N, C-alpha and C positions, 0 to 999 in steps of 0.2 A: 504493500500500500504506500503510495507516495507521501512524502512528508508535507504536512500543512505549512502554509506560510504563517508568519507571526500574527498578522491581523486575524486570520481565521481562528488560530488557537486562542487569542484573547477573546474574541467574540463568543466562541463556544464556552470558554471558562466563565464569562460574565453571565451568560444565559443560564448555564447549569447552576451556578452559585445562587443566582436570584430566583431559580425555579420558574423561569419564564419560557413558555413553549414558543417554537418557531412561528406557529400560527398567530399567537398573540402579538409578536413583534411585526409580523407581516400586516396585520390589521392596523397597527399603529402607524406603519410607514405607507400604507396603501399600496403594498407590493404583493405579488403572488408568493405564496409560501415556498414555492420551488426556488425562488431567488435566495431566500434566507438559508435554505439547505445548502445551496451552492457556495454561499459566503462562509458558512461554518465548516464546510468540508474542504475548502481551499480550491474549489474548482474555478471560482471567479471572485473578483472584487466588486464592490459597489461602483457604479459609474462615476467617472471623474467629474462630470458636469454637475452632478447632484451630490457630490461628496459631503459638503457641509450640511445640507439638509438631512441627509441620511444619517450621518454620525450624530447630529443633534437629536434626531428622532430615536436612535438607539439608546443614547445616554438618558434621554427623558423617560423612555419606557422602562429601563432597568432601575433607575433611581426611584421612580414612582411605584413600580410594581414589586420590588423586593421587600421582604419582611422577615421578622424573626431572626433565625440564625444566619440566613443569607445576608440580610442587611447588616448585621453585626460584623460578619466576616469581611464584607466589602469596605465598611467604614474602617476596620482595622487595617486592611491592606493599603488603603489610601490615606490613612491617618486623618480622617475628617470626622466631624461630629453632627452634621446635618445633611438632610437630603439635597439641599441646594448646593452645598460645597461638594457633595458626592457627585452630583450631576455634572458639575464643571470638571472635576477630576477625571471622570469617565470619558468625557468628551476629549479632554487633552490627551489621554492615553490612547484612545481610539485613533485620533488624528495623527499622533506620532507614529503609531504602528502602520497606519495606512500609508503615510508619506514614505516611511522607510521601505515598505514593500515596493512601492512605485519606483523608488530610487534603485532598488536592487534589480528591478525589471530593466531599467535604463542601462545600468552598468554591466549586468551579467546575463540579461535576457531570460531570467527565471524569477519566479515568485519567492523562492527559498534561497537564502544566501549560501553560496558554496562554502566548503570547509575553510577555504582561504581565498581572499581577494587580494590582488597585488596591483599596485599602481607605480610605475617607474618614477613619475614625478607629478605632483599636484600642488596647487596653490594652498597657502595656509588657510584661506577662507574655505576651501573645499575640505581641508583636513578637519577644521573645527566643526563643520556641518556633519561630517561622518562621526566625529567624536560624540555628538549629542545623540547617542543611540537610545532607542525606546526603553532599553533595560533600565535606564536611569529613572524611569517612572516608578520603579519599585521602591517605595518610600518606607515600607514596613521593616525592611532589612536589606542593607546594601553595603558592600565593602568594595571600595575603589581606591586606586592609587594612580598618580600622574607624575611623570618625570619630564620637565620642560626647561629648555634653555630660554626662559621667558623673556629675559632682558636683552636677548639678541633679536627679538621679534619687533616688527613695527608696532607702534603703540596701539593701533586699532585691533590688531590680532591679540594683544595681551588681554584686552577686555573680552574678546570672544572666548578665550580660553578660560577666563575667570568667572564670567557671568553665569548666573543660574537662570537660564531662559525658561519662562513659563512655570517656574517653581513657585507654588503657592505656599506661603508661610503657614505652618500648622497652627491650629487654633488652641492647642493644648500645650504650648511651649515650643519644643523643638523636636526634630526627628532624631531621637536618641539612638536608634539602631541603624542610622545611615552614617557610615564612617568613610572619610575621604582624607588620604594623606597625599601631599604634593611636595615634591622635591624640586627646587629651582637652583640655578647657579647664581651665587652671590659673591663670586670671586672678586679680587681687587679691581678688575677691569669692568665690573658690573656695578649697579647702583650709583652711577656717576651723575645722574640727573635727579633733581628733586621729584620729578614725576615718578621715577622708579621707586624711590623710597616710600613716598606716600601711597603708591599703588599697592604695596604690601599691606598697608592698613585697609585699603579698599577690598583686597581679596578676603581678609578676615571678616569684614563686614558683609560682603556678598554671600559668604558661606556660614553666617552666624547661626542659621537655623539647623545646621547639621554638626556632627562631630568632625570638625575640620582641623587638621594639624599641618603646619607649614614648616618645611625643612630646607636647609641649604647645603649644597655640596657640589663639587666640581664634576661629579658623575652625571649631572644634568647637562653639561656643556655639549652643544650640538645635537641635542636629542628632543624628540617629541613623542612621548610614549604614554599610553593610558590603558588601564586594565580594570575590569570589573570581575571580581571572583566568580567563576562559573558562568559568566554571562557574555562578556564582550571584551575584545582587546584590539588596539590599533597601535602600530609602531612605525616610526619613520625617523629620518635624519634631517635636521634643519639645514637649509641652504640659503644664505643671503638674507635672512630675515623675513622672506616672503614665500618661500617654497619649501616643500618637503620632498625628499627622494627616497626610493626603496620603501614605500609605504605598504605594510601588510595589515590586513584586517581579518578577524575571525570571530565566530560565535561558538566554536568548538569548546565545550566546557573544560576539557583536559588542557588544551593549549592556553586558554585564558587563565586557568589556575596556576600554570607553570610561570607565566609572565607576571602574574600578580604576586606570587611568592618571591620571585627574583627582585622585583621593584620594591616591595615592602621591606626587604632585607637591607636596603640602602637607607631606610628612614629610621635611623637609630636616635636614641634620646639626646645624645650629645650634638646631633645635627639640628635639633629643634631651633627655630628662630625665635619663637615666643612660647612662654608658658601660660596656659590658661589659668586664671585665678578666680577666687571669690573675694568679695569685700571683707567678709569675716576673717578669712585667712590673711589678707593683707594687713588688717588691723591687729589681729592676735599675734602674728609673727613679726610685727613692727616694721614691715616693709613700707607701709604708708608713712610711718614716723621717720624712717631713715631718709626717705625721699624729701620730706619737708625740711630736714636738718642738713641736707647736702649743701656744699659750698657753691657748686655750679648748677644753676637751675634755669631751664628754658621751657616755657609752657606755651602750648598752642591750644586755645580754648574755643571750642565750637558750640558749647552750650553752657548754661549757668550751672555750676557745681557748688558744693558747700564751701569751697575756697573763697567765693565771692559773695557769701551770704553774711549779713550782720549777725552778731551774737544774740541780740535780743529777739531777732526773727527766728533763729533756730529754736529758742524756747517755745515759741508758739507752734512750731511744726513738729516738735518731738513726739506728741501723741500719735501722729501719723507714722513716724518712724518706728514707734513702739510696736506697731502691728506686724513688723517684719521679724519673724522668729529667728532668722539666721543672722541678726545683727547683735552686737554687744549691748549691754544695758545702757540706759540713757546717760548715766554719769560718765561712762566711758566715751560715748559719742560727744558729750560736751568737751571732754578733755582733748579729743582729737580735733574738734572744730576750733577750739581756742588756739591750738598749735598751728592750724592752717591759717587762721586769721592773723596770728602773730607773724608767720612767715611772710605773708603778703604785705603786711604793714612795715616790717623792719628789714627783711632780707633783700638783697640785690637780685631779685628775680626778673628776668625778661619775660613779659607776658604778651603774647600776640593774641589779641581778642578779636573775634569776628563779630561784626555788628549783627549778623543774623542770629547769634546767640541771644542777644537782647530783644530782637524783634520776635523771635520764637517764644521767648518768655512772656511777652505781651500777648501774643496770639493764643498760646496754649495754656498760659498761667500754670506752668509746671517747671520745677527745678529738679536737677539730678542731685539728690543728697545721699551721699554714701551709696551710690548705685541704686537708689530708689527714686522713682518718679513721684514727686510730692506736689500736691495741688496747692496753689497760692490764691489768696483773694486779690482783687484789683488793688486794694490799698497796700498789700504786702509786695506786689509787683513794683509799685511806685517806690516803696522804701528800698527795695533791692537795687533798683536803678540809681537811686540817689547815693546808695552806698558805693556802687561801682564808680560813679562820678567822683566821689570823695577820694577813693583810692587812686584815681588818675591824677588828682591834684596833689596827692601826698608825695612830696619830694624826697622824703627820707626812706621810702620803702621800694616796692617793686616799680619797675618802669614798664608802663603799659603803652602799647601801640595798637591802633584800631584799624582793622581791615574792613573796609566798606564794600568789598567785592572780592572776587577770586583773585588771588595773587599769582596764579599760574594760568596764563592765557590758554583758552581752548581746552581747559581741563574738565574731564568728566568726574574728577575725584571729589567726593563730598567734603564740605568744610565743617561738618557738624560733629566730627570726632574730637577727642581731646588727647593731647600728648603731653605728659609730664616728664620731661627729660631731666635727669640729674646724674651726677657722677657715681651714685651708689645704688639707686633703686628706680630706674626709668620705668614708666607705666603708660599703658594705653587704656583709654576708656572710650569704647565705641558707642555710637548713637544707635544701639540695638537693644532689644529687651532681654536677650539671653546670649550667653557666650560672648560677653562684651568687655571683659577685663583681662589684660595680658601684661606680663612682665617680659623684659628683653632677656634673651638667653645667650647672645653672642656679642662680643666686644666690637667686632667690625660693623654690626648692625647699629649699635649705639653711635659709632663714629659717623655712619651714613646719615642718621637722623640729626646728629649735631650739625653736620654740614648743611643739611636741608633747612633746618630751623634758622641757622645763621644767615643763609642766603635769603630766606623770606623776610627776616628781621631787617636786613640791610637793603632790601629791595627798593627800587625807585619807581614802583608802580604808583599811578595816581590813586589807586584804591587803598593805599597804605597811608594812614595819617600818623605822623610822628610828632608834629608840633602840639604842645599841650593845649594851646588856645583852640586849634582846629578840632582836637579831640573833645574838648569841653563843649564846643558849639555843636558837634555832632551828637554828643550824649544828651545835651539839652533838647535838641530836636526830637530825639528818641523818647525822652521823658514827656515832652509835650504831646507826642503821638499817643503815648500810653494814657495820659490824662484825658485826651480826646476820646479814646476808645472806652475809657471808664465812664465818661459822662453820657455816652450813647445808650 
């Protein structure tokens, strides 16, 4: 019996799990039942011209018609909690499998991928399209590894490699059973541009909803390799930053597993670029304290944190923090906050503050206090803005420069993350609800970030305000905007 194509296997699995008969689906789609049988048996695919309508109809029928154990199983497989999100996840999965089979027909002249597909040379754009295999829709459990000479690629291809296209963030936290390790080359000739350094932060953010670990090693030089355990693998050599040569692709489980094991063996703990952290661990192990007491400190602030919050305002917000069971007691938080305030007021810290952090505070009325999003009243927002303005006028403490726009032209990198760079405990705080705290694990990484922050600090962009008078005027305009918002 000939092997079914991937779309047919998925459709049969969904109908069986949901306990929906071919006849029921045929009625829903206004098709003869014989067509449904041919789709599930692999004899044919739905017509290309009606592809979207048919796939929408299938996902609607399954999401609405399944119940009991079948509904629970599908929600578990797709990590969703409602029929509406299940409907969208089913459609995305069906669309991905359908498109993949059509691509296989184009490249190999068959509905089923051969054991090995080989391309002497392809563009990186084609490589990244092949890399987004439908197996990545498996969100209940997935093990993947990539080895890429990322910083030898053109910048547009870097984003194609890193982005999580069509990935819907889970409603119940993050995909705990989706594990992805990536090894990149960060040798002395790499990370020479501020775009490259900050792109590492962007990669962590792009993959914050999964268990993502980023490694560095020369083994990635000249390579573009990706493997999913038991599911898919693609391997090639990078040429000139835009092409790959000798590209091999397979779905054979044994071959995929061999490559997966070989690549994961390169991802050792000492090669980790960042260590994932929790706020409680940072506080209890005094990492947070060491950072604030360091001599050399350079901060890039993309949202308002406890460092820029007045002490009297913290007292009002402590009841909200007390609801977080994984934070220290209130008295401990007071102590850490006093230390943060003292560091800003008295230490020679260079703080690059993005005006969007203040504008977001006005719009969302939320501050990030010890990695917890805390709600503020309109009056509390005004007091926080006045405190920031006072810090900017303080000549004895931190020096603050205000970025009113992106300092890297044509950059797709978010400005809403925070970097607390110091000589003893550098820290990243991402603008994401989970997997958002990291410490640096490699000295060369710290050096790259130091160069980047120094370049941004000394930049001559018109979006960077360095004069105290100009900063004061800009902050006053923001405060007036906040008062206008409050009065509406």
